[in-house]
mmCIF file of the N, C-alpha and C atoms, coordinates in Angstrom:
data_MODEL
# 
_entry.id   MODEL 
# 
loop_
_atom_site.group_PDB 
_atom_site.id 
_atom_site.type_symbol 
_atom_site.label_atom_id 
_atom_site.label_alt_id 
_atom_site.label_comp_id 
_atom_site.label_asym_id 
_atom_site.label_entity_id 
_atom_site.label_seq_id 
_atom_site.pdbx_PDB_ins_code 
_atom_site.Cartn_x 
_atom_site.Cartn_y 
_atom_site.Cartn_z 
_atom_site.occupancy 
_atom_site.B_iso_or_equiv 
_atom_site.pdbx_formal_charge 
_atom_site.auth_seq_id 
_atom_site.auth_comp_id 
_atom_site.auth_asym_id 
_atom_site.auth_atom_id 
_atom_site.pdbx_PDB_model_num 
ATOM 1   N N  . MET A 1 1  ? 65.620 -22.904 15.474 1.00 0.00 ? 1  MET A N  1 
ATOM 2   C CA . MET A 1 1  ? 65.056 -22.869 14.155 1.00 0.00 ? 1  MET A CA 1 
ATOM 3   C C  . MET A 1 1  ? 64.594 -21.440 13.878 1.00 0.00 ? 1  MET A C  1 
ATOM 4   N N  . MET A 1 2  ? 65.041 -20.887 12.775 1.00 0.00 ? 2  MET A N  1 
ATOM 5   C CA . MET A 1 2  ? 64.654 -19.547 12.385 1.00 0.00 ? 2  MET A CA 1 
ATOM 6   C C  . MET A 1 2  ? 63.573 -19.637 11.308 1.00 0.00 ? 2  MET A C  1 
ATOM 7   N N  . THR A 1 3  ? 62.574 -18.784 11.428 1.00 0.00 ? 3  THR A N  1 
ATOM 8   C CA . THR A 1 3  ? 61.531 -18.731 10.413 1.00 0.00 ? 3  THR A CA 1 
ATOM 9   C C  . THR A 1 3  ? 61.425 -17.309 9.895  1.00 0.00 ? 3  THR A C  1 
ATOM 10  N N  . SER A 1 4  ? 60.717 -17.138 8.810  1.00 0.00 ? 4  SER A N  1 
ATOM 11  C CA . SER A 1 4  ? 60.596 -15.822 8.210  1.00 0.00 ? 4  SER A CA 1 
ATOM 12  C C  . SER A 1 4  ? 59.365 -15.062 8.708  1.00 0.00 ? 4  SER A C  1 
ATOM 13  N N  . HIS A 1 5  ? 58.684 -15.585 9.708  1.00 0.00 ? 5  HIS A N  1 
ATOM 14  C CA . HIS A 1 5  ? 57.504 -14.906 10.241 1.00 0.00 ? 5  HIS A CA 1 
ATOM 15  C C  . HIS A 1 5  ? 57.939 -13.655 10.986 1.00 0.00 ? 5  HIS A C  1 
ATOM 16  N N  . SER A 1 6  ? 57.215 -12.567 10.773 1.00 0.00 ? 6  SER A N  1 
ATOM 17  C CA . SER A 1 6  ? 57.602 -11.314 11.410 1.00 0.00 ? 6  SER A CA 1 
ATOM 18  C C  . SER A 1 6  ? 56.627 -10.887 12.496 1.00 0.00 ? 6  SER A C  1 
ATOM 19  N N  . LYS A 1 7  ? 55.786 -11.769 12.935 1.00 0.00 ? 7  LYS A N  1 
ATOM 20  C CA . LYS A 1 7  ? 54.834 -11.430 13.991 1.00 0.00 ? 7  LYS A CA 1 
ATOM 21  C C  . LYS A 1 7  ? 55.532 -11.423 15.347 1.00 0.00 ? 7  LYS A C  1 
ATOM 22  N N  . THR A 1 8  ? 55.101 -10.500 16.202 1.00 0.00 ? 8  THR A N  1 
ATOM 23  C CA . THR A 1 8  ? 55.596 -10.449 17.568 1.00 0.00 ? 8  THR A CA 1 
ATOM 24  C C  . THR A 1 8  ? 54.625 -11.240 18.430 1.00 0.00 ? 8  THR A C  1 
ATOM 25  N N  . ILE A 1 9  ? 55.159 -12.272 19.093 1.00 0.00 ? 9  ILE A N  1 
ATOM 26  C CA . ILE A 1 9  ? 54.315 -13.162 19.894 1.00 0.00 ? 9  ILE A CA 1 
ATOM 27  C C  . ILE A 1 9  ? 54.826 -13.178 21.331 1.00 0.00 ? 9  ILE A C  1 
ATOM 28  N N  . LEU A 1 10 ? 53.905 -13.022 22.265 1.00 0.00 ? 10 LEU A N  1 
ATOM 29  C CA . LEU A 1 10 ? 54.218 -13.067 23.687 1.00 0.00 ? 10 LEU A CA 1 
ATOM 30  C C  . LEU A 1 10 ? 53.294 -14.080 24.341 1.00 0.00 ? 10 LEU A C  1 
ATOM 31  N N  . VAL A 1 11 ? 53.862 -15.010 25.092 1.00 0.00 ? 11 VAL A N  1 
ATOM 32  C CA . VAL A 1 11 ? 53.079 -16.026 25.798 1.00 0.00 ? 11 VAL A CA 1 
ATOM 33  C C  . VAL A 1 11 ? 53.267 -15.792 27.294 1.00 0.00 ? 11 VAL A C  1 
ATOM 34  N N  . VAL A 1 12 ? 52.150 -15.592 27.993 1.00 0.00 ? 12 VAL A N  1 
ATOM 35  C CA . VAL A 1 12 ? 52.200 -15.292 29.424 1.00 0.00 ? 12 VAL A CA 1 
ATOM 36  C C  . VAL A 1 12 ? 51.383 -16.330 30.190 1.00 0.00 ? 12 VAL A C  1 
ATOM 37  N N  . PRO A 1 13 ? 52.070 -17.226 30.910 1.00 0.00 ? 13 PRO A N  1 
ATOM 38  C CA . PRO A 1 13 ? 51.315 -18.165 31.748 1.00 0.00 ? 13 PRO A CA 1 
ATOM 39  C C  . PRO A 1 13 ? 50.780 -17.426 32.975 1.00 0.00 ? 13 PRO A C  1 
ATOM 40  N N  . ARG A 1 14 ? 49.546 -17.720 33.331 1.00 0.00 ? 14 ARG A N  1 
ATOM 41  C CA . ARG A 1 14 ? 48.919 -17.116 34.504 1.00 0.00 ? 14 ARG A CA 1 
ATOM 42  C C  . ARG A 1 14 ? 48.337 -18.243 35.353 1.00 0.00 ? 14 ARG A C  1 
ATOM 43  N N  . PRO A 1 15 ? 48.086 -17.992 36.613 1.00 0.00 ? 15 PRO A N  1 
ATOM 44  C CA . PRO A 1 15 ? 47.544 -19.061 37.467 1.00 0.00 ? 15 PRO A CA 1 
ATOM 45  C C  . PRO A 1 15 ? 46.213 -19.629 36.992 1.00 0.00 ? 15 PRO A C  1 
ATOM 46  N N  . ASP A 1 16 ? 45.461 -18.843 36.233 1.00 0.00 ? 16 ASP A N  1 
ATOM 47  C CA . ASP A 1 16 ? 44.141 -19.293 35.791 1.00 0.00 ? 16 ASP A CA 1 
ATOM 48  C C  . ASP A 1 16 ? 44.061 -19.569 34.296 1.00 0.00 ? 16 ASP A C  1 
ATOM 49  N N  . GLY A 1 17 ? 45.186 -19.492 33.594 1.00 0.00 ? 17 GLY A N  1 
ATOM 50  C CA . GLY A 1 17 ? 45.155 -19.773 32.169 1.00 0.00 ? 17 GLY A CA 1 
ATOM 51  C C  . GLY A 1 17 ? 46.367 -19.231 31.440 1.00 0.00 ? 17 GLY A C  1 
ATOM 52  N N  . LEU A 1 18 ? 46.215 -19.058 30.137 1.00 0.00 ? 18 LEU A N  1 
ATOM 53  C CA . LEU A 1 18 ? 47.318 -18.660 29.285 1.00 0.00 ? 18 LEU A CA 1 
ATOM 54  C C  . LEU A 1 18 ? 46.907 -17.448 28.456 1.00 0.00 ? 18 LEU A C  1 
ATOM 55  N N  . LEU A 1 19 ? 47.739 -16.420 28.480 1.00 0.00 ? 19 LEU A N  1 
ATOM 56  C CA . LEU A 1 19 ? 47.521 -15.227 27.679 1.00 0.00 ? 19 LEU A CA 1 
ATOM 57  C C  . LEU A 1 19 ? 48.529 -15.237 26.543 1.00 0.00 ? 19 LEU A C  1 
ATOM 58  N N  . VAL A 1 20 ? 48.042 -15.113 25.318 1.00 0.00 ? 20 VAL A N  1 
ATOM 59  C CA . VAL A 1 20 ? 48.910 -15.067 24.146 1.00 0.00 ? 20 VAL A CA 1 
ATOM 60  C C  . VAL A 1 20 ? 48.612 -13.770 23.407 1.00 0.00 ? 20 VAL A C  1 
ATOM 61  N N  . SER A 1 21 ? 49.660 -12.990 23.162 1.00 0.00 ? 21 SER A N  1 
ATOM 62  C CA . SER A 1 21 ? 49.516 -11.751 22.412 1.00 0.00 ? 21 SER A CA 1 
ATOM 63  C C  . SER A 1 21 ? 50.240 -11.914 21.082 1.00 0.00 ? 21 SER A C  1 
ATOM 64  N N  . ILE A 1 22 ? 49.533 -11.649 19.989 1.00 0.00 ? 22 ILE A N  1 
ATOM 65  C CA . ILE A 1 22 ? 50.111 -11.738 18.644 1.00 0.00 ? 22 ILE A CA 1 
ATOM 66  C C  . ILE A 1 22 ? 49.969 -10.367 18.009 1.00 0.00 ? 22 ILE A C  1 
ATOM 67  N N  . ASP A 1 23 ? 51.101 -9.717  17.769 1.00 0.00 ? 23 ASP A N  1 
ATOM 68  C CA . ASP A 1 23 ? 51.109 -8.357  17.225 1.00 0.00 ? 23 ASP A CA 1 
ATOM 69  C C  . ASP A 1 23 ? 50.174 -7.430  18.000 1.00 0.00 ? 23 ASP A C  1 
ATOM 70  N N  . GLY A 1 24 ? 50.187 -7.556  19.326 1.00 0.00 ? 24 GLY A N  1 
ATOM 71  C CA . GLY A 1 24 ? 49.403 -6.676  20.183 1.00 0.00 ? 24 GLY A CA 1 
ATOM 72  C C  . GLY A 1 24 ? 47.956 -7.087  20.378 1.00 0.00 ? 24 GLY A C  1 
ATOM 73  N N  . VAL A 1 25 ? 47.515 -8.129  19.696 1.00 0.00 ? 25 VAL A N  1 
ATOM 74  C CA . VAL A 1 25 ? 46.146 -8.628  19.867 1.00 0.00 ? 25 VAL A CA 1 
ATOM 75  C C  . VAL A 1 25 ? 46.192 -9.782  20.867 1.00 0.00 ? 25 VAL A C  1 
ATOM 76  N N  . SER A 1 26 ? 45.508 -9.606  21.991 1.00 0.00 ? 26 SER A N  1 
ATOM 77  C CA . SER A 1 26 ? 45.563 -10.598 23.065 1.00 0.00 ? 26 SER A CA 1 
ATOM 78  C C  . SER A 1 26 ? 44.482 -11.649 22.932 1.00 0.00 ? 26 SER A C  1 
ATOM 79  N N  . HIS A 1 27 ? 44.861 -12.876 23.258 1.00 0.00 ? 27 HIS A N  1 
ATOM 80  C CA . HIS A 1 27 ? 43.944 -14.013 23.279 1.00 0.00 ? 27 HIS A CA 1 
ATOM 81  C C  . HIS A 1 27 ? 44.141 -14.702 24.625 1.00 0.00 ? 27 HIS A C  1 
ATOM 82  N N  . TYR A 1 28 ? 43.052 -15.069 25.269 1.00 0.00 ? 28 TYR A N  1 
ATOM 83  C CA . TYR A 1 28 ? 43.142 -15.700 26.572 1.00 0.00 ? 28 TYR A CA 1 
ATOM 84  C C  . TYR A 1 28 ? 42.477 -17.067 26.537 1.00 0.00 ? 28 TYR A C  1 
ATOM 85  N N  . ARG A 1 29 ? 43.096 -18.011 27.215 1.00 0.00 ? 29 ARG A N  1 
ATOM 86  C CA . ARG A 1 29 ? 42.541 -19.367 27.299 1.00 0.00 ? 29 ARG A CA 1 
ATOM 87  C C  . ARG A 1 29 ? 42.523 -19.787 28.758 1.00 0.00 ? 29 ARG A C  1 
ATOM 88  N N  . ASP A 1 30 ? 41.333 -20.059 29.302 1.00 0.00 ? 30 ASP A N  1 
ATOM 89  C CA . ASP A 1 30 ? 41.229 -20.609 30.654 1.00 0.00 ? 30 ASP A CA 1 
ATOM 90  C C  . ASP A 1 30 ? 41.866 -21.990 30.651 1.00 0.00 ? 30 ASP A C  1 
ATOM 91  N N  . MET A 1 31 ? 42.649 -22.277 31.683 1.00 0.00 ? 31 MET A N  1 
ATOM 92  C CA . MET A 1 31 ? 43.283 -23.593 31.805 1.00 0.00 ? 31 MET A CA 1 
ATOM 93  C C  . MET A 1 31 ? 43.303 -23.992 33.269 1.00 0.00 ? 31 MET A C  1 
ATOM 94  N N  . ASP A 1 32 ? 43.121 -25.274 33.517 1.00 0.00 ? 32 ASP A N  1 
ATOM 95  C CA . ASP A 1 32 ? 43.250 -25.757 34.888 1.00 0.00 ? 32 ASP A CA 1 
ATOM 96  C C  . ASP A 1 32 ? 44.714 -26.141 35.144 1.00 0.00 ? 32 ASP A C  1 
ATOM 97  N N  . ALA A 1 33 ? 45.011 -26.549 36.357 1.00 0.00 ? 33 ALA A N  1 
ATOM 98  C CA . ALA A 1 33 ? 46.388 -26.852 36.741 1.00 0.00 ? 33 ALA A CA 1 
ATOM 99  C C  . ALA A 1 33 ? 46.998 -27.954 35.875 1.00 0.00 ? 33 ALA A C  1 
ATOM 100 N N  . THR A 1 34 ? 46.229 -28.976 35.564 1.00 0.00 ? 34 THR A N  1 
ATOM 101 C CA . THR A 1 34 ? 46.738 -30.077 34.739 1.00 0.00 ? 34 THR A CA 1 
ATOM 102 C C  . THR A 1 34 ? 47.119 -29.586 33.346 1.00 0.00 ? 34 THR A C  1 
ATOM 103 N N  . GLN A 1 35 ? 46.286 -28.760 32.774 1.00 0.00 ? 35 GLN A N  1 
ATOM 104 C CA . GLN A 1 35 ? 46.574 -28.221 31.446 1.00 0.00 ? 35 GLN A CA 1 
ATOM 105 C C  . GLN A 1 35 ? 47.809 -27.313 31.466 1.00 0.00 ? 35 GLN A C  1 
ATOM 106 N N  . LEU A 1 36 ? 47.929 -26.490 32.496 1.00 0.00 ? 36 LEU A N  1 
ATOM 107 C CA . LEU A 1 36 ? 49.099 -25.611 32.617 1.00 0.00 ? 36 LEU A CA 1 
ATOM 108 C C  . LEU A 1 36 ? 50.388 -26.427 32.770 1.00 0.00 ? 36 LEU A C  1 
ATOM 109 N N  . LEU A 1 37 ? 50.333 -27.476 33.576 1.00 0.00 ? 37 LEU A N  1 
ATOM 110 C CA . LEU A 1 37 ? 51.516 -28.319 33.754 1.00 0.00 ? 37 LEU A CA 1 
ATOM 111 C C  . LEU A 1 37 ? 51.874 -29.052 32.467 1.00 0.00 ? 37 LEU A C  1 
ATOM 112 N N  . TRP A 1 38 ? 50.876 -29.488 31.713 1.00 0.00 ? 38 TRP A N  1 
ATOM 113 C CA . TRP A 1 38 ? 51.123 -30.136 30.423 1.00 0.00 ? 38 TRP A CA 1 
ATOM 114 C C  . TRP A 1 38 ? 51.808 -29.164 29.474 1.00 0.00 ? 38 TRP A C  1 
ATOM 115 N N  . MET A 1 39 ? 51.323 -27.915 29.443 1.00 0.00 ? 39 MET A N  1 
ATOM 116 C CA . MET A 1 39 ? 51.924 -26.902 28.571 1.00 0.00 ? 39 MET A CA 1 
ATOM 117 C C  . MET A 1 39 ? 53.353 -26.595 29.028 1.00 0.00 ? 39 MET A C  1 
ATOM 118 N N  . ALA A 1 40 ? 53.570 -26.512 30.320 1.00 0.00 ? 40 ALA A N  1 
ATOM 119 C CA . ALA A 1 40 ? 54.912 -26.268 30.842 1.00 0.00 ? 40 ALA A CA 1 
ATOM 120 C C  . ALA A 1 40 ? 55.868 -27.381 30.424 1.00 0.00 ? 40 ALA A C  1 
ATOM 121 N N  . GLU A 1 41 ? 55.394 -28.612 30.479 1.00 0.00 ? 41 GLU A N  1 
ATOM 122 C CA . GLU A 1 41 ? 56.230 -29.748 30.067 1.00 0.00 ? 41 GLU A CA 1 
ATOM 123 C C  . GLU A 1 41 ? 56.586 -29.639 28.583 1.00 0.00 ? 41 GLU A C  1 
ATOM 124 N N  . ARG A 1 42 ? 55.641 -29.232 27.760 1.00 0.00 ? 42 ARG A N  1 
ATOM 125 C CA . ARG A 1 42 ? 55.911 -29.067 26.322 1.00 0.00 ? 42 ARG A CA 1 
ATOM 126 C C  . ARG A 1 42 ? 56.969 -27.994 26.089 1.00 0.00 ? 42 ARG A C  1 
ATOM 127 N N  . PHE A 1 43 ? 56.868 -26.874 26.819 1.00 0.00 ? 43 PHE A N  1 
ATOM 128 C CA . PHE A 1 43 ? 57.867 -25.816 26.688 1.00 0.00 ? 43 PHE A CA 1 
ATOM 129 C C  . PHE A 1 43 ? 59.242 -26.305 27.118 1.00 0.00 ? 43 PHE A C  1 
ATOM 130 N N  . LEU A 1 44 ? 59.306 -27.038 28.222 1.00 0.00 ? 44 LEU A N  1 
ATOM 131 C CA . LEU A 1 44 ? 60.590 -27.551 28.709 1.00 0.00 ? 44 LEU A CA 1 
ATOM 132 C C  . LEU A 1 44 ? 61.207 -28.539 27.719 1.00 0.00 ? 44 LEU A C  1 
ATOM 133 N N  . LYS A 1 45 ? 60.400 -29.439 27.184 1.00 0.00 ? 45 LYS A N  1 
ATOM 134 C CA . LYS A 1 45 ? 60.918 -30.406 26.210 1.00 0.00 ? 45 LYS A CA 1 
ATOM 135 C C  . LYS A 1 45 ? 61.435 -29.703 24.963 1.00 0.00 ? 45 LYS A C  1 
ATOM 136 N N  . ALA A 1 46 ? 60.702 -28.696 24.490 1.00 0.00 ? 46 ALA A N  1 
ATOM 137 C CA . ALA A 1 46 ? 61.137 -27.948 23.307 1.00 0.00 ? 46 ALA A CA 1 
ATOM 138 C C  . ALA A 1 46 ? 62.441 -27.204 23.592 1.00 0.00 ? 46 ALA A C  1 
ATOM 139 N N  . GLY A 1 47 ? 62.557 -26.628 24.774 1.00 0.00 ? 47 GLY A N  1 
ATOM 140 C CA . GLY A 1 47 ? 63.779 -25.925 25.158 1.00 0.00 ? 47 GLY A CA 1 
ATOM 141 C C  . GLY A 1 47 ? 64.970 -26.861 25.246 1.00 0.00 ? 47 GLY A C  1 
ATOM 142 N N  . LEU A 1 48 ? 64.775 -28.035 25.815 1.00 0.00 ? 48 LEU A N  1 
ATOM 143 C CA . LEU A 1 48 ? 65.859 -29.012 25.919 1.00 0.00 ? 48 LEU A CA 1 
ATOM 144 C C  . LEU A 1 48 ? 66.294 -29.504 24.544 1.00 0.00 ? 48 LEU A C  1 
ATOM 145 N N  . GLU A 1 49 ? 65.339 -29.730 23.661 1.00 0.00 ? 49 GLU A N  1 
ATOM 146 C CA . GLU A 1 49 ? 65.670 -30.156 22.301 1.00 0.00 ? 49 GLU A CA 1 
ATOM 147 C C  . GLU A 1 49 ? 66.438 -29.067 21.562 1.00 0.00 ? 49 GLU A C  1 
ATOM 148 N N  . ALA A 1 50 ? 66.003 -27.816 21.716 1.00 0.00 ? 50 ALA A N  1 
ATOM 149 C CA . ALA A 1 50 ? 66.707 -26.697 21.080 1.00 0.00 ? 50 ALA A CA 1 
ATOM 150 C C  . ALA A 1 50 ? 68.134 -26.601 21.615 1.00 0.00 ? 50 ALA A C  1 
ATOM 151 N N  . GLN A 1 51 ? 68.298 -26.804 22.915 1.00 0.00 ? 51 GLN A N  1 
ATOM 152 C CA . GLN A 1 51 ? 69.628 -26.750 23.523 1.00 0.00 ? 51 GLN A CA 1 
ATOM 153 C C  . GLN A 1 51 ? 70.524 -27.854 22.962 1.00 0.00 ? 51 GLN A C  1 
ATOM 154 N N  . ARG A 1 52 ? 69.987 -29.064 22.827 1.00 0.00 ? 52 ARG A N  1 
ATOM 155 C CA . ARG A 1 52 ? 70.765 -30.168 22.258 1.00 0.00 ? 52 ARG A CA 1 
ATOM 156 C C  . ARG A 1 52 ? 71.193 -29.842 20.837 1.00 0.00 ? 52 ARG A C  1 
ATOM 157 N N  . GLU A 1 53 ? 70.280 -29.306 20.031 1.00 0.00 ? 53 GLU A N  1 
ATOM 158 C CA . GLU A 1 53 ? 70.590 -28.968 18.639 1.00 0.00 ? 53 GLU A CA 1 
ATOM 159 C C  . GLU A 1 53 ? 71.657 -27.873 18.562 1.00 0.00 ? 53 GLU A C  1 
ATOM 160 N N  . GLU A 1 54 ? 71.567 -26.880 19.450 1.00 0.00 ? 54 GLU A N  1 
ATOM 161 C CA . GLU A 1 54 ? 72.554 -25.801 19.458 1.00 0.00 ? 54 GLU A CA 1 
ATOM 162 C C  . GLU A 1 54 ? 73.943 -26.342 19.807 1.00 0.00 ? 54 GLU A C  1 
ATOM 163 N N  . LYS A 1 55 ? 74.012 -27.201 20.820 1.00 0.00 ? 55 LYS A N  1 
ATOM 164 C CA . LYS A 1 55 ? 75.302 -27.776 21.211 1.00 0.00 ? 55 LYS A CA 1 
ATOM 165 C C  . LYS A 1 55 ? 75.871 -28.646 20.097 1.00 0.00 ? 55 LYS A C  1 
ATOM 166 N N  . LYS A 1 56 ? 74.993 -29.401 19.435 1.00 0.00 ? 56 LYS A N  1 
ATOM 167 C CA . LYS A 1 56 ? 75.428 -30.238 18.315 1.00 0.00 ? 56 LYS A CA 1 
ATOM 168 C C  . LYS A 1 56 ? 75.994 -29.368 17.193 1.00 0.00 ? 56 LYS A C  1 
ATOM 169 N N  . ALA A 1 57 ? 75.321 -28.275 16.881 1.00 0.00 ? 57 ALA A N  1 
ATOM 170 C CA . ALA A 1 57 ? 75.783 -27.365 15.823 1.00 0.00 ? 57 ALA A CA 1 
ATOM 171 C C  . ALA A 1 57 ? 77.105 -26.707 16.210 1.00 0.00 ? 57 ALA A C  1 
ATOM 172 N N  . GLU A 1 58 ? 77.260 -26.344 17.481 1.00 0.00 ? 58 GLU A N  1 
ATOM 173 C CA . GLU A 1 58 ? 78.511 -25.745 17.950 1.00 0.00 ? 58 GLU A CA 1 
ATOM 174 C C  . GLU A 1 58 ? 79.672 -26.719 17.776 1.00 0.00 ? 58 GLU A C  1 
ATOM 175 N N  . LYS A 1 59 ? 79.449 -27.985 18.132 1.00 0.00 ? 59 LYS A N  1 
ATOM 176 C CA . LYS A 1 59 ? 80.501 -28.991 17.985 1.00 0.00 ? 59 LYS A CA 1 
ATOM 177 C C  . LYS A 1 59 ? 80.861 -29.201 16.523 1.00 0.00 ? 59 LYS A C  1 
ATOM 178 N N  . GLU A 1 60 ? 79.845 -29.234 15.669 1.00 0.00 ? 60 GLU A N  1 
ATOM 179 C CA . GLU A 1 60 ? 80.099 -29.411 14.237 1.00 0.00 ? 60 GLU A CA 1 
ATOM 180 C C  . GLU A 1 60 ? 80.864 -28.219 13.674 1.00 0.00 ? 60 GLU A C  1 
ATOM 181 N N  . ASN A 1 61 ? 80.495 -27.015 14.073 1.00 0.00 ? 61 ASN A N  1 
ATOM 182 C CA . ASN A 1 61 ? 81.183 -25.810 13.607 1.00 0.00 ? 61 ASN A CA 1 
ATOM 183 C C  . ASN A 1 61 ? 82.612 -25.766 14.114 1.00 0.00 ? 61 ASN A C  1 
ATOM 184 N N  . ALA A 1 62 ? 82.833 -26.188 15.359 1.00 0.00 ? 62 ALA A N  1 
ATOM 185 C CA . ALA A 1 62 ? 84.189 -26.219 15.908 1.00 0.00 ? 62 ALA A CA 1 
ATOM 186 C C  . ALA A 1 62 ? 85.047 -27.211 15.130 1.00 0.00 ? 62 ALA A C  1 
ATOM 187 N N  . GLY A 1 63 ? 84.471 -28.349 14.773 1.00 0.00 ? 63 GLY A N  1 
ATOM 188 C CA . GLY A 1 63 ? 85.195 -29.348 13.988 1.00 0.00 ? 63 GLY A CA 1 
ATOM 189 C C  . GLY A 1 63 ? 85.540 -28.852 12.606 1.00 0.00 ? 63 GLY A C  1 
ATOM 190 N N  . GLN A 1 64 ? 84.653 -28.098 11.996 1.00 0.00 ? 64 GLN A N  1 
ATOM 191 C CA . GLN A 1 64 ? 84.915 -27.543 10.655 1.00 0.00 ? 64 GLN A CA 1 
ATOM 192 C C  . GLN A 1 64 ? 86.015 -26.494 10.707 1.00 0.00 ? 64 GLN A C  1 
ATOM 193 N N  . LYS A 1 65 ? 86.037 -25.702 11.778 1.00 0.00 ? 65 LYS A N  1 
ATOM 194 C CA . LYS A 1 65 ? 87.081 -24.677 11.922 1.00 0.00 ? 65 LYS A CA 1 
ATOM 195 C C  . LYS A 1 65 ? 88.435 -25.323 12.082 1.00 0.00 ? 65 LYS A C  1 
ATOM 196 N N  . GLU A 1 66 ? 88.506 -26.432 12.830 1.00 0.00 ? 66 GLU A N  1 
ATOM 197 C CA . GLU A 1 66 ? 89.781 -27.138 13.019 1.00 0.00 ? 66 GLU A CA 1 
ATOM 198 C C  . GLU A 1 66 ? 90.266 -27.726 11.697 1.00 0.00 ? 66 GLU A C  1 
ATOM 199 N N  . ASP A 1 67 ? 89.345 -28.203 10.878 1.00 0.00 ? 67 ASP A N  1 
ATOM 200 C CA . ASP A 1 67 ? 89.715 -28.761 9.574  1.00 0.00 ? 67 ASP A CA 1 
ATOM 201 C C  . ASP A 1 67 ? 90.272 -27.684 8.659  1.00 0.00 ? 67 ASP A C  1 
ATOM 202 N N  . ASN A 1 68 ? 89.828 -26.450 8.814  1.00 0.00 ? 68 ASN A N  1 
ATOM 203 C CA . ASN A 1 68 ? 90.266 -25.358 7.944  1.00 0.00 ? 68 ASN A CA 1 
ATOM 204 C C  . ASN A 1 68 ? 91.613 -24.772 8.364  1.00 0.00 ? 68 ASN A C  1 
ATOM 205 N N  . VAL A 1 69 ? 92.100 -25.142 9.528  1.00 0.00 ? 69 VAL A N  1 
ATOM 206 C CA . VAL A 1 69 ? 93.372 -24.575 10.031 1.00 0.00 ? 69 VAL A CA 1 
ATOM 207 C C  . VAL A 1 69 ? 94.547 -25.307 9.448  1.00 0.00 ? 69 VAL A C  1 
# 
């Protein structure tokens, strides 16, 4: 999914929490192991969903190209 936001965002997981930098301004959140694992699961699920959507779009685009030939 593409958005029109132009902010530079960096997310850095650390053993003791999460560091988020937005346009060079850093924010830190203390997190325990359970919270870090929950966040990791959310990232993995989002990545898998994005991968499924990309593959679906590739198949649809390939089908459209074949129809145009």
